[in-house]
N, C-alpha and C positions, 0 to 999 in steps of 0.2 A: 419570676421575680417582678415582671412588669405588671402582672395581674395583682400581686400583693401591693405594689405601689399605688395602683389605681384605686383599689379598695380602701387603702388607708387614706388616700386623698379625698375620697367621698365621705368617709366617716369622721375625719378630723373636724371639719366645721360643725357637723351635727353634735359631736361630743363637746365642742366648745360652747355651743348655744345651750346645751343641756347643763353644762357645768356652771354657766353664768346664772341660769335660773334656779339652780339648786342651792345657791348661796342664801343664807338667811340674813337678808338686809331689808331695810324699810323702804328703800327707793328702787326696788326691782320693777322694771317696766311691765305693764300688762297684768301684774298680779293684783287680784282683788276686783277685777272687772268681770262682767258677765262673759262667759265662754272663753275665759283666758287660756284654759288648757287646750281648747280646740284651736285657737289662734296659733299657739306655740307649736303644737304638733303639725298643723297645716303648713306653717312656715318651714319646719324642718323637712317635711315630705316634699314640698316644692323645691327646696334647696337640693335635696338628694336626687330627685328626678332630673333637675336641671343639670347637675354634674354628670349623671349617667348619660343623658342625651349628648352632652358636650363630648364625653369620651367615646360614645358610639360614632359621632360625626367625625372625630379625629382618628377613628379606627384604632383606638388604644385598648378598647374593651371588647 
């Protein structure tokens, strides 16, 4: 149960960011700039790795 909680806590912020940028709005940040997809994916990878490292340090994962 603890592992399921940790995994959901890791993927919840990533799903939130993906959901924000999946909306069809005219004022979505970064959209339309050069390499916008790379910036978004890079940000999501950094956030995921940061959460995994945090959980490893706390010995929850």
